[in-house]
N, C-alpha and C positions, 0 to 999 in steps of 0.2 A: 624165457622166450622173448625175442625182440618184437616190438610192435612195428607195423608197416611204416608208421610216421617216423620211426628212428632212422629210416633210410632216406628221408626227404632232405633236399638240399636247395639252396638259393643261388649259389655261385659255382660256376664250373670253370676250371682253367687247365691249360695243357700246353706243352711244347712238343714239337716233332709229331710222332704218332699219337701222343697224348692229346694234341690239338684236334685230331680227327675224332677221338673219343669224346672230348669235351664238347665239340660242336654238336655231335649227335645227342649227347645227354642234355644239352641246353634247349633242344627242340621240344621238350615235353614239359608241360606245366606240373607244378607241385601236385603230388598224388598219383602221378603216372610213371613212377620209377620202374615198375615192372615192364611197362611198354618201352621205356627207354632202354632197359637191358635187352629186351628182345630185338630192338632196332640195332643195337651194338652187335649182337650175334649175327643178324642179317647182313650187316655191312662186312664184317670180317669173313663170313662164309662166302660172300660174293667175291671178295678179294682173293680168297683161297682157291676159288674156281678158276682163276687165271693161271694157276700153277706156275707162278714165277714169270708169267708173260707180260706183266705190266711195265717192265723195263727191259731195254736191250742195249747192247754196246753200240756206241757211235762207230761208224765205219772207219773213222780215223783214230779210234781208241779213246781211253779214259783221259789222257792228257789233253786231247782236243776238247773234250767236254769240260774239263776243269778250266781251261783258259778261254774258250770261245763260246761255250753254251752256258746255260744256267744250272747244269748238273753234270756229274761225271758219266752218267748214263742217260740215254734217250728215254725219257719218261712220258712221252707223248700219250701213250695208251693210258697211263695212270692219271694224267691230267684230265683226259677226256672222261674217264670213269668217274673221277671225283666231281667234275663239272656236272655230269649228268645226275649223279647220285644226290648232290646237294642243291640242285637248281631251284627247287621249290621249298627249300628249308625256311622255316619261320622260327625265330628264337623266342623262347618262352621264359628264359632265365638269364641272369647275368652271365656273360661269357667274356673270358679274357684268354686269348691265345698269344703265343709269342714265337718269334723266330730270331735266329742269329745269323749274321753274315759270317761265313767261315773264313773269309779273307781279312775282314776288318775287326771281327769280334763284336760289332755293333748289334745291339738287341733292339727289337721293335715289338711293341705290344699292339694288339688289335682287340677292340672291345665291341660290345653289342651295337654301338652306334654306327659301325661300318656297314657297308652294303653287302648283300649276298654275293655280288660279283667280286668285291674285295676279299671276302672270306674264301671264295673258291680259289682265287689266285694264291692266297697264303697257304691254304690247305694243300 
């Protein structure tokens, strides 16, 4: 049988949806891994309650979104949900999340020294 301390971690990282998970996991100090897991379940349960309604098509279509917006779908509701969910987040562990520019392939890394507002934009 595994001991609870076997599940402890110091650093969390993620890209794309994994960045959301990593950010949630980084909000709990060592020894609160169970609570971190419960917060993950809470987050994804709330996402599921939107029943696919977090994104919608742009009125001019996906091509419009690709060339003139920051995504192929209008994700305004998702951005608002993430901003509200993470607005009071305080990091308790080392965090490193990344994103890539689909047009240039450029990768950028964000770490715990970035502000909550920066993380919300990235997430």
